[in-house]
C-alpha positions in Angstrom: -1.0 98.4 -39.9 -1.5 95.7 -37.8 0.8 93.3 -39.3 3.3 93.8 -36.8 3.1 93.9 -32.7 3.9 97.2 -31.0 6.8 95.2 -28.7 8.8 94.7 -31.9 8.7 98.3 -32.6 9.8 99.3 -29.3 12.0 96.6 -28.7 14.4 94.2 -30.9 15.5 92.2 -28.1 11.5 91.2 -28.0 11.2 90.2 -31.7 14.4 88.3 -31.4 13.5 86.6 -28.3 10.2 85.8 -29.9 12.1 84.3 -33.1 14.6 81.9 -31.0 11.2 80.7 -29.2 9.6 79.7 -32.1 12.6 78.1 -33.5 12.8 76.6 -30.3 8.9 75.1 -30.5 9.6 73.9 -34.0 12.9 72.1 -33.3 11.1 70.3 -29.9 8.0 69.3 -32.2 10.5 67.8 -34.8 11.8 66.1 -32.1 8.6 64.5 -30.8 7.5 63.7 -33.8 10.3 61.3 -34.0 9.7 60.1 -31.1 5.9 59.5 -31.8 7.4 57.6 -35.5 9.5 55.2 -33.5 6.6 54.1 -31.4 4.4 53.9 -34.4 6.8 51.7 -35.6 7.8 49.5 -32.7 4.1 49.1 -32.3 2.9 48.1 -35.8 5.8 45.7 -35.7 4.9 44.2 -32.6 8.5 44.6 -31.3 9.7 44.8 -27.5 10.3 48.8 -26.7 12.7 48.2 -23.4 16.3 46.3 -23.3 17.7 44.4 -20.1 20.2 47.7 -19.6 19.6 51.1 -20.9 22.3 52.7 -19.7 25.4 54.7 -22.1 27.7 51.4 -21.5 25.4 48.7 -22.8 25.9 46.9 -25.9 22.1 47.0 -27.1 19.5 49.3 -24.9 16.6 48.2 -26.3 14.8 48.6 -29.9 13.4 52.1 -29.0 16.5 53.9 -27.9 18.8 52.0 -30.7 16.2 52.7 -33.3 16.4 56.5 -32.7 20.3 56.7 -32.4 20.2 55.1 -35.9 18.0 57.3 -37.6 20.0 60.1 -35.6 23.4 58.9 -37.7 21.3 60.3 -40.8 19.5 63.1 -39.1 21.5 65.6 -38.1 18.5 67.5 -36.1 17.5 64.8 -34.3 21.4 64.0 -33.1 21.8 67.6 -32.3 18.8 67.0 -29.8 20.3 63.2 -28.7 23.7 64.8 -28.1 23.1 67.9 -26.6 19.5 67.5 -24.6 20.2 67.6 -20.9 16.3 68.3 -19.7 14.1 66.4 -22.2 15.9 63.7 -24.1 12.8 61.1 -24.8 14.7 58.0 -24.5 13.4 57.3 -20.5 10.9 54.3 -20.3 8.3 57.2 -18.5 8.8 59.2 -22.0 7.8 55.9 -23.6 4.7 54.9 -21.8 3.3 58.3 -22.1 3.9 58.1 -25.9 1.9 54.7 -26.0 -0.9 56.6 -24.0 -1.1 59.2 -26.0 -1.1 57.6 -29.4 -3.8 54.9 -28.5 -5.7 57.5 -26.9 -5.7 59.2 -30.0 -6.8 55.7 -31.8 -9.1 55.2 -29.9 -10.8 58.5 -29.6 -10.9 57.9 -33.7 -12.7 54.6 -33.4 -15.5 56.5 -31.0 -15.8 59.1 -33.4 -16.7 56.3 -36.2 -18.9 53.8 -33.6 -20.6 57.3 -32.7 -21.5 58.0 -36.6 -22.0 54.3 -37.3 -25.7 53.7 -38.0 -25.6 50.3 -36.5 -22.9 47.9 -34.4 -22.5 44.8 -33.3 -20.0 43.1 -30.7 -17.7 40.2 -31.6 -15.9 38.5 -28.6 -14.2 35.5 -27.8 -11.5 34.3 -24.8 -7.8 32.8 -25.1 -5.1 32.1 -22.5 -2.2 34.6 -22.5 1.6 33.1 -21.9 1.0 33.8 -18.2 -2.1 31.4 -18.4 -4.7 34.3 -17.7 -8.0 34.4 -19.5 -7.8 37.4 -22.2 -11.3 38.5 -23.8 -11.1 40.3 -26.7 -13.4 43.0 -27.9 -14.0 43.9 -31.5 -17.1 46.4 -32.7 -18.2 46.1 -36.1 -19.7 48.7 -37.9 -19.9 50.7 -41.5 -18.5 53.5 -42.5 -18.8 56.2 -45.2 -15.5 54.0 -46.8 -16.1 50.7 -45.8 -16.6 48.4 -43.3 -14.9 48.2 -39.8 -14.3 45.6 -37.5 -12.2 47.5 -35.4 -10.2 46.0 -32.1 -10.9 47.8 -28.5 -9.1 46.0 -25.9 -8.2 42.9 -23.9 -9.9 42.3 -20.6 -8.5 40.3 -17.8 -11.2 37.5 -16.9 -9.1 35.0 -15.1 -10.8 35.7 -11.8 -14.5 34.7 -13.3 -15.6 33.4 -16.3 -19.3 33.0 -15.8 -21.8 34.3 -18.5 -22.5 36.8 -15.9 -19.4 38.3 -15.2 -18.3 38.1 -19.3 -21.7 39.9 -20.1 -20.6 42.7 -17.0 -17.4 43.0 -19.3 -19.4 43.8 -22.5 -22.2 45.7 -21.0 -19.7 48.1 -19.5 -17.7 48.5 -22.8 -21.1 49.2 -25.0 -22.0 51.7 -22.4 -18.3 53.0 -22.8 -18.9 53.4 -26.7 -22.6 54.5 -25.7 -24.0 52.2 -28.8 -26.4 50.3 -26.9 -29.2 51.5 -28.9 -27.9 50.1 -32.3 -26.1 47.3 -31.1 -27.9 44.7 -33.9 -25.7 41.4 -33.2 -23.3 39.7 -31.1 -21.3 36.8 -32.4 -19.3 34.0 -30.3 -18.1 30.5 -30.7 -20.4 27.9 -29.6 -19.1 27.0 -26.1 -22.1 26.9 -23.4 -20.8 30.0 -21.5 -21.1 32.2 -24.9 -23.8 30.5 -26.6 -26.1 29.0 -23.9 -29.9 29.7 -24.4 -30.8 29.8 -21.1 -27.6 30.9 -18.9 -25.1 32.1 -22.0 -23.4 35.4 -22.3 -26.0 36.0 -25.4 -29.0 35.3 -23.3 -27.8 37.9 -21.2 -26.8 40.3 -23.8 -30.3 40.0 -25.6 -32.0 40.5 -22.4 -30.4 44.3 -22.2 -30.6 45.0 -25.6 -33.6 43.6 -27.8 -32.0 43.9 -31.3 -28.9 42.5 -30.5 -29.6 38.8 -32.4 -26.9 36.0 -31.5 -25.0 34.9 -34.6 -23.1 31.5 -34.0 -19.6 32.1 -36.2 -20.0 30.1 -39.4 -16.6 29.1 -39.5 -16.7 27.8 -36.0 -19.8 26.1 -37.3 -18.3 24.4 -40.6 -14.9 23.2 -38.2 -17.8 21.4 -36.4 -19.6 20.0 -39.4 -16.5 18.4 -40.6 -15.4 17.3 -37.1 -18.1 15.4 -35.8 -18.6 13.8 -39.7 -15.1 12.4 -39.4 -15.4 10.9 -35.7 -18.8 9.8 -35.8 -17.8 7.4 -39.0 -15.4 4.4 -38.1 -14.0 4.2 -41.7 -12.9 7.7 -41.8 -11.6 8.3 -38.2 -9.2 5.5 -38.7 -8.9 7.0 -42.4 -7.6 10.6 -40.6 -5.4 9.0 -38.1 -3.7 6.9 -40.7 -3.4 10.4 -42.4 -2.0 12.0 -39.5 1.2 9.3 -39.3 2.3 10.5 -42.8 3.2 13.8 -41.3 4.2 12.6 -38.0 6.6 10.3 -39.4 8.3 13.3 -41.3 8.3 15.8 -38.4 10.0 13.4 -35.8 13.2 13.1 -37.8 15.1 16.3 -39.7 17.3 12.8 -41.7 13.5 11.7 -43.0 12.9 15.6 -44.0 15.8 16.1 -45.8 15.7 12.7 -47.6 12.3 13.2 -48.8 13.2 17.1 -49.9 15.4 15.2 -52.7 12.1 13.9 -54.1 9.9 16.6 -53.3 10.0 20.3 -52.2 6.5 19.9 -50.9 6.7 18.6 -47.4 3.4 17.1 -45.8 1.8 20.0 -43.1 0.3 18.9 -39.8 -2.9 18.8 -38.9 -4.8 20.3 -35.8 -6.8 18.4 -33.7 -9.3 21.1 -33.3 -9.0 22.5 -36.7 -10.6 19.7 -39.0 -10.1 22.1 -42.3 -6.6 22.1 -42.2 -6.6 18.3 -43.2 -7.6 19.5 -46.6 -4.1 20.6 -47.3 -2.9 17.1 -46.1 -5.3 15.3 -48.0 -4.3 17.1 -51.2 -0.6 16.9 -50.9 -0.6 13.3 -50.3 -3.2 12.8 -53.1 -0.9 14.9 -55.8 2.7 13.5 -54.6 1.4 9.9 -54.3 3.9 8.1 -56.7 6.7 10.2 -55.1 5.7 9.1 -51.8 6.1 5.5 -52.8 9.2 6.4 -54.6 10.8 7.3 -51.2 8.8 4.6 -49.1 10.4 1.9 -51.5 13.8 3.5 -51.2 13.4 3.4 -48.1 12.7 -0.4 -47.3 15.6 -1.1 -49.7 17.8 0.9 -48.3 19.2 -1.1 -45.3 22.8 0.7 -44.6 21.5 3.9 -44.5 17.9 3.7 -42.5 17.2 1.9 -39.0 14.7 -0.8 -39.1 11.9 1.2 -37.5 12.5 3.3 -40.1 12.0 0.7 -42.7 8.9 -1.0 -41.3 7.3 2.4 -40.6 7.8 2.8 -44.8 6.6 -0.5 -45.7 3.7 0.1 -43.9 3.1 3.3 -45.7 3.5 1.9 -48.9 1.5 -0.5 -48.4 -1.3 1.6 -47.3 -0.8 3.6 -50.2 -1.7 0.9 -52.3 -4.4 0.1 -51.0 -7.6 0.5 -52.3 -9.9 1.3 -49.4 -7.6 4.1 -48.5 -7.4 5.6 -52.0 -11.2 5.3 -51.9 -11.7 7.6 -49.2 -8.5 9.7 -50.2 -10.3 10.4 -53.5 -13.9 11.1 -51.6 -12.3 13.6 -49.3 -10.3 15.2 -52.4 -13.4 16.2 -53.4 -15.1 17.4 -50.1 -12.3 19.3 -48.6 -10.6 21.8 -51.1 -14.3 23.0 -51.8 -14.6 23.2 -47.9 -11.5 25.2 -47.7 -12.9 27.7 -50.3 -15.6 27.9 -48.3 -13.6 28.3 -44.8 -11.9 31.3 -46.4 -14.9 32.9 -47.8 -16.4 32.9 -44.0 -13.4 34.9 -42.1 -13.1 37.2 -44.9 -14.3 40.7 -43.2 -16.0 42.2 -46.4 -18.0 39.1 -47.0 -21.9 40.1 -45.3 -23.9 37.6 -43.9 -26.2 37.4 -46.6 -23.3 36.6 -48.9 -21.7 34.0 -46.6 -25.2 32.1 -46.1 -25.5 31.8 -49.8 -21.9 30.4 -50.1 -22.6 27.7 -47.2 -26.3 26.8 -49.2 -23.7 26.5 -52.5 -21.7 24.5 -50.6 -24.7 22.2 -49.6 -26.1 21.5 -52.9 -22.9 20.7 -54.2 -22.7 17.8 -51.7 -25.7 16.6 -52.6 -25.1 16.5 -56.6 -22.2 14.7 -55.9 -23.8 12.0 -53.4 -26.1 11.2 -56.3 -23.4 11.0 -58.5 -21.5 8.0 -57.1 -21.5 5.6 -60.2 -19.1 8.2 -61.9 -17.1 8.7 -58.7 -16.6 4.6 -58.3 -15.9 4.4 -62.3 -12.8 7.0 -61.2 -11.7 4.9 -58.7 -11.3 1.7 -60.5 -9.8 2.9 -63.6 -7.5 4.6 -61.3 -7.1 1.4 -59.4 -6.8 -1.1 -62.5 -4.1 1.4 -63.8 -1.4 0.1 -60.8 1.0 -2.6 -61.5 0.1 -6.2 -60.9 1.3 -6.0 -56.9 -1.3 -3.2 -56.4 -3.5 -5.7 -58.1 -3.2 -8.0 -55.3 -4.2 -5.6 -52.7 -7.2 -4.9 -54.6 -8.2 -8.5 -54.9 -7.8 -8.5 -51.0 -10.3 -5.4 -50.8 -12.5 -7.1 -52.5 -11.9 -10.3 -50.8 -12.5 -8.7 -47.7 -16.0 -7.6 -48.3 -17.9 -10.8 -46.9 -21.2 -11.8 -48.4 -22.0 -8.3 -50.0 -21.1 -6.6 -53.5 -18.4 -4.7 -53.2 -20.0 -1.9 -55.0 -22.4 -1.7 -53.0 -20.7 -1.5 -49.7 -18.7 0.8 -50.8 -22.0 3.0 -52.1 -23.1 2.6 -48.7 -19.9 4.1 -47.1 -19.6 7.2 -49.7 -23.4 8.1 -49.1 -22.8 7.7 -45.4 -20.1 10.0 -45.6 -22.2 12.3 -47.5 -24.8 12.3 -45.9 -23.6 12.8 -42.5 -22.1 16.0 -43.8 -24.9 17.3 -45.4 -27.3 16.4 -42.0 -24.6 18.0 -39.8 -24.6 21.0 -42.4 -28.4 21.5 -42.6 -28.4 21.2 -38.8 -25.5 23.4 -37.8 -26.8 26.6 -40.1 -30.4 25.8 -39.6 -30.4 29.5 -38.0 -30.2 30.7 -41.5 -34.0 30.1 -42.1 -35.0 31.9 -39.0 -32.9 35.0 -40.6 -35.6 35.4 -43.4 -35.0 39.1 -44.1 -31.2 38.3 -45.3 -33.1 37.6 -48.5 -34.3 41.0 -49.1 -30.7 41.9 -50.5 -30.1 38.7 -52.5 -29.8 40.2 -56.0 -30.0 36.6 -57.3 -33.6 36.9 -56.3 -34.3 41.0 -57.4 -36.4 39.7 -60.3 -39.0 37.6 -58.6 -39.1 39.8 -55.7 -40.3 42.8 -58.9 -43.4 40.5 -59.6 -44.1 39.2 -56.3 -42.9 41.2 -53.4 -41.3 39.1 -50.4 -44.0 40.2 -48.1 -42.7 36.8 -45.1 -38.6 38.3 -45.3 -40.4 42.0 -45.1 -41.8 40.9 -41.8 -39.2 39.5 -40.5 -37.1 42.2 -41.1 -39.8 44.4 -39.0 -40.5 42.0 -36.2 -36.5 41.8 -35.7 -35.4 45.4 -36.6 -38.6 47.5 -36.7 -37.5 50.6 -34.3 -35.1 51.6 -37.1 -37.0 51.7 -40.2 -40.0 53.5 -41.6 -41.6 50.6 -42.8 -44.0 52.0 -45.3 -41.1 53.9 -47.2 -38.7 50.7 -47.0 -41.2 49.0 -49.1 -41.3 51.2 -51.7 -37.7 52.0 -52.5 -37.1 48.0 -51.9 -40.1 47.7 -55.3 -37.7 50.7 -56.5 -34.9 48.6 -56.3 -36.5 45.0 -57.5 -37.6 46.6 -60.3 -34.1 48.3 -61.5 -31.4 46.4 -63.2 -28.9 49.3 -62.0 -29.2 47.7 -58.6 -28.3 44.1 -59.5 -25.3 43.8 -57.5 -23.3 40.5 -56.4 -23.9 41.2 -52.9 -25.2 43.8 -50.6 -21.8 45.0 -49.8 -21.5 46.1 -53.7 -24.9 47.6 -53.6 -24.3 49.6 -50.3 -20.7 51.0 -52.0 -22.9 51.8 -55.2 -25.3 53.7 -53.0 -23.0 55.4 -51.0 -20.6 56.6 -54.8 -23.5 57.7 -56.4 -25.4 59.7 -54.5 -28.0 57.8 -54.6 -28.1 57.1 -50.5 -29.7 60.3 -49.6 -32.6 59.3 -52.5 -32.9 55.9 -50.9 -31.9 56.0 -47.3 -34.0 53.1 -45.9 -32.8 50.9 -48.2 -29.5 52.2 -47.8 -30.0 51.6 -44.0 -30.6 48.2 -44.7 -28.1 47.1 -46.6 -26.1 48.6 -43.9 -27.6 46.5 -41.6 -26.8 43.4 -43.4 -23.1 44.2 -43.3 -23.2 44.6 -39.8 -24.2 41.9 -38.8 -21.5 39.6 -38.4 -20.9 36.0 -40.2 -17.8 35.2 -38.1 -15.2 36.0 -35.5 -12.3 35.5 -37.1 -11.1 39.4 -36.5 -11.1 38.0 -32.1 -8.9 35.2 -33.6 -6.3 37.3 -35.3 -5.9 39.6 -32.3 -5.3 36.6 -30.0 -2.5 35.7 -32.8 -1.0 39.8 -32.2 -1.4 39.1 -28.4 0.6 35.7 -28.6 3.5 37.9 -30.5 3.4 40.8 -28.2 2.6 39.4 -24.6 5.6 37.0 -25.1 7.5 34.7 -22.7 10.2 37.7 -22.3 7.8 40.6 -22.0 5.1 38.8 -19.5 5.5 40.7 -17.5 3.8 44.3 -19.1 0.7 45.8 -17.3 -2.8 44.6 -18.7 -3.3 48.1 -19.7 -0.2 48.2 -21.9 -0.9 45.0 -23.3 -4.3 46.3 -24.7 -3.0 49.7 -26.0 0.0 47.8 -27.7 -2.4 45.2 -28.9 -4.6 48.4 -30.4 -1.7 50.4 -32.0 -0.1 46.8 -33.2 -3.9 45.5 -34.8 -5.3 49.1 -36.1 -1.8 49.7 -37.6 -1.5 53.6 -36.5 1.3 54.9 -38.7 
């Protein structure tokens, strides 16, 4: 009683019709799931959906249709649907657009739910030009969930009409209002251009006036790049050195014959140097340092082979060979070989999503300390330079003597020491100036585990007051102070960084016993140190919004980018 409907008892036809209807619904749902899978796959792989012609006579009906028919070869239910359906096939461009809209809406709703449950939120914004020469503003929100740190791409906004700080602020404020996260916005991170970072009329000033707790953090990766760029450009010898260095790469990049000939000597090619990304010069420095003798052998073989190579190539090789044997060039090559690899490691650390701003600040200070130690150890560096150069052939010795003679009325050691100290002092000074805001964020040291032992004896009142003055509205100060005293005194909370401590609190359930400390760790994890996630979204944009796909709408670009970046499948 109650398990069988009365209609089924009175009419067998009703039961048969109901079973057929349920079977049809089940079949339709399976077909729609196949269509959704196709959309997710193409979006995740950043592939185009439509072809030039999608009729039955076309050899290529586009990736979406071809993918469905390819799957239908091994899927009988999907094949029957595609062959027999006359009302809803699911291959039209309208259906494709509807599916993209529906799936992106589901993803966006999930992100909104995560933002709603997050304690703190940060905004990361940057701008780049697409294939249509339109300025696209990329927006990313960073927050902490129960599982991990999240940096979610939200959308691209066309700001070609106006790129003033006021208009950019209006777009960002509208986005923050849409997600209803203004009351928990704790940070904003951009690059250092005046429109973004201007103290009086920049985007960060407008956002700070609107949301008082949204401190501005200049992207650490951009800062490091500027440190290296300015340090090189302001010293004549270094500027000439890197121009000469880039000449090696240009020499091979302009001729496939030269590349092929060099590959016989060494399979590791010389990387190119981006003029705006000085950190990538590290690859070129490292490659030339490791393959210096191989390059010399190649250049000498070209110089001596008059039949195979033209005069211009042989002249260039003769010049490069002389450069590689020059003492001044080798002096700077060794110096930057010891400086740049550490900078490259720091650059990678700064771009990692999981590294909180406290950890990044600590690594910047460690790199600065490394340079200071290097500055005070010139004698050991000079000894290696002389030993390395004296071990060369007699031909190299002539170049070495010329290098000594070129220093008129001055001791050669003193002259090179002056250059050595000038390079390191410039980098150190630029680091200190660019990262001076670390001192203003004194509250970051509250979760520095290396200081827990000191803090257990003397509570960090200054750092604590720095936190209360900036984010006091989010914390119960008296409870937080008591909880901090507990974790400072216990070794079980002595983790490598705030991320590991937060994971430990959540995993062990201590977040309920130490709610204010958990909230503090979430705050530090939410404040971003870099805008690398935004720059990664520009890479996705360039793969999605290509020359052949340049006519797609702004809305479609944002939705496909959302599906590609967040990997919906």
